Structure formats: structure tokens, C-alpha cells
C-alpha positions as CSV (number, residue, x, y, z in Angstrom):
1,X,178.4,88.1,100.0
2,X,178.6,91.5,98.3
3,X,175.0,92.4,98.8
4,X,173.4,95.3,100.8
5,X,170.2,96.0,102.7
6,X,169.0,99.4,101.6
7,X,166.8,101.2,104.1
8,X,165.0,104.5,103.6
9,X,164.3,106.0,107.0
10,X,161.7,108.8,107.3
11,X,160.6,110.6,110.5
12,X,157.6,112.9,111.1
13,X,159.6,114.9,113.6
14,X,163.1,116.5,113.7
15,X,165.9,114.0,114.6
16,X,169.4,115.1,114.1
17,X,170.7,111.5,114.2
18,X,169.4,108.0,114.7
19,X,171.1,104.8,115.8
20,X,170.8,101.2,114.4
21,X,171.5,97.7,115.6
22,X,171.5,94.6,113.5
23,X,170.8,91.4,115.4
24,X,170.7,87.7,114.3
25,X,170.3,84.6,116.4
26,X,170.4,86.8,119.5
27,X,173.8,88.2,118.7
28,X,174.4,91.9,117.9
29,X,176.3,91.9,114.6
30,X,176.4,95.6,113.7
31,X,175.7,98.9,115.3
32,X,176.0,102.5,114.1
33,X,174.8,106.0,114.1
34,X,173.6,108.0,111.0
35,X,172.9,111.7,110.6
36,X,169.4,112.3,109.5
37,X,168.1,114.5,106.6
38,X,164.9,116.5,106.7
39,X,163.0,114.2,104.4
40,X,164.3,110.6,103.8
41,X,167.7,109.2,104.9
42,X,169.1,106.2,103.0
43,X,171.0,103.6,105.0
44,X,173.1,100.9,103.4
45,X,173.9,97.8,105.5
46,X,176.3,95.2,104.1
47,X,174.9,91.6,104.4
48,X,177.0,88.8,105.7
49,X,176.6,85.0,106.1
50,X,176.4,85.5,109.9
51,X,173.0,87.2,109.3
52,X,171.5,84.1,107.7
53,X,168.8,82.8,107.8
54,X,167.0,85.9,109.3
55,X,168.1,89.1,110.9
56,X,166.4,92.1,112.5
57,X,167.5,95.8,112.2
58,X,166.3,98.1,115.0
59,X,166.4,101.8,114.3
60,X,166.0,104.1,117.3
61,X,166.3,107.7,118.3
62,X,166.5,109.1,121.9
63,X,164.3,112.2,121.9
64,X,164.9,115.5,123.8
65,X,163.4,114.3,127.2
66,X,164.8,110.7,127.1
67,X,161.9,109.2,125.2
68,X,163.0,106.4,122.9
69,X,161.3,106.2,119.5
70,X,162.1,102.9,117.6
71,X,161.1,100.7,114.8
72,X,162.4,97.4,113.5
73,X,162.4,95.3,110.4
74,X,163.0,91.6,110.2
75,X,164.4,90.4,106.8
76,X,165.6,87.1,105.4
77,X,169.2,86.6,104.4
78,X,170.3,83.8,102.0
79,X,173.9,83.2,103.2
80,X,174.1,79.6,104.0
81,X,176.1,78.6,100.9
82,X,179.2,80.6,100.5
83,X,180.8,78.1,98.2
84,X,179.6,76.7,94.9
85,X,178.7,73.0,95.0
86,X,176.7,70.5,93.0
87,X,174.5,67.8,94.4
88,X,173.6,64.7,92.4
89,X,171.2,61.9,93.3
90,X,171.5,58.4,92.0
91,X,168.3,56.5,93.1
92,X,169.2,53.3,91.3
93,X,172.7,52.7,92.8
94,X,171.9,49.1,93.8
95,X,169.3,48.4,91.1
96,X,166.6,47.6,93.8
97,X,165.9,51.3,94.6
98,X,166.4,50.6,98.4
99,X,169.4,52.9,98.7
100,X,170.0,56.4,97.2
101,X,173.5,57.6,96.5
102,X,174.1,61.3,97.1
103,X,177.2,62.9,95.5
104,X,178.2,66.4,96.6
105,X,181.0,68.1,94.7
106,X,182.5,71.4,95.8
107,X,185.5,73.3,97.0
108,X,187.8,71.8,99.6
109,X,186.7,72.7,103.2
110,X,183.1,73.6,102.1
111,X,180.3,72.6,104.5
112,X,177.1,71.2,103.1
113,X,174.0,70.4,105.2
114,X,171.7,67.7,103.9
115,X,168.2,67.1,105.3
116,X,165.9,64.4,104.2
117,X,162.3,63.5,105.0
118,X,160.4,60.3,104.5
119,X,157.9,60.3,101.6
120,X,155.1,59.4,104.0
121,X,155.7,62.5,106.1
122,X,156.1,64.6,103.0
123,X,152.6,63.5,101.8
124,X,151.2,64.4,105.3
125,X,152.8,67.9,105.0
126,X,154.7,67.5,108.2
127,X,157.6,69.3,106.5
128,X,155.6,72.5,106.9
129,X,156.1,72.3,110.7
130,X,159.8,71.8,110.5
131,X,162.0,74.8,111.0
132,X,165.1,75.8,109.1
133,X,167.7,74.3,111.4
134,X,170.5,72.4,109.8
135,X,170.3,68.9,111.2
136,X,173.6,67.6,109.9
137,X,176.7,69.5,108.8
138,X,178.9,67.4,106.7
139,X,182.5,68.3,105.8
140,X,183.7,67.4,102.4
141,X,187.3,66.2,102.4
142,X,189.4,66.1,99.2
143,X,192.2,63.6,99.1
144,X,194.3,62.2,96.3
145,X,191.5,59.7,95.6
146,X,189.0,62.5,95.0
147,X,185.9,63.6,96.8
148,X,184.3,61.5,99.5
149,X,180.9,60.1,98.5
150,X,178.2,60.0,101.1
151,X,175.5,57.3,101.0
152,X,172.2,57.6,102.8
153,X,170.4,54.4,103.7
């Protein structure tokens, strides 16, 4: 992704080093140790698609007598789309408006998730209660005839 999470860590006590753990979806993705400076220590963590949609970094220090001092930060990561693609809707495919044609164009092997909600539910704001799970993952296949078109009915 080429982006970084920049953290500025400050303590109000002497800590020679501190440790950090990056967790997403219950999986430990990154761990490390950083030497601490007397004022503020800057930590740079590279972001990856595995961290999407949200990750948590836990920074901790084990003090002199075994006491653990810790803090955490939960942050969003926009890493679902690693490939460029375009999505086009054609609501008048059959001239009656009963079907909608969805055309997705992108790189071969790209995965695109499409989620739809009925207009009646949208007006009732049910979508606010939905989470960010991807309901369907569709694989685009490129053949000699071109991109496969997907129709929703």
C-alpha cells in the first residue's frame, strides 16, 4: 500500500525500550521493540491490506518490578481495493427498469465485492445497522471474449 501509521509515543517515566503489537481480525500481524528517547519517540508502522478494515496497535512496557504499562490505538485502514477497477451501472438494460446491469472492469484476477440493499430498507436506514462484512466476493475472469458481465436481478 505504501502508507505508514506514524505514532508519537511519550512516557512520563523512564523507559529504555517499549514493545508493540499490531492486531487485526484477531491475528497478530506485526510485533517489535523500539528504544525510547527521553521526550517523544516516533514509530513508523507500514500499513498492509491485511490490516483492513480496522487494526489495533498495543504499545507496552514491562517496568522494573514486572508491572505492565500499556496503551492501545484502534485505527481504520482502507486496504480492500489493491487493484484499480471501474464500476458502471446501467439501470435501463431491459427498458422496463426491472433489472440493473452492473459492469466491473479491472485487472485480471482482481476481486471485487458488491453489496446491494433494497430501496425500502435504505429509506428505513437499516443500512446503519449493517457491518462492513463483504457478503459476496466475485472473481473477474478475462478471456478472449473480454470481461465477464455480472447482472443483478
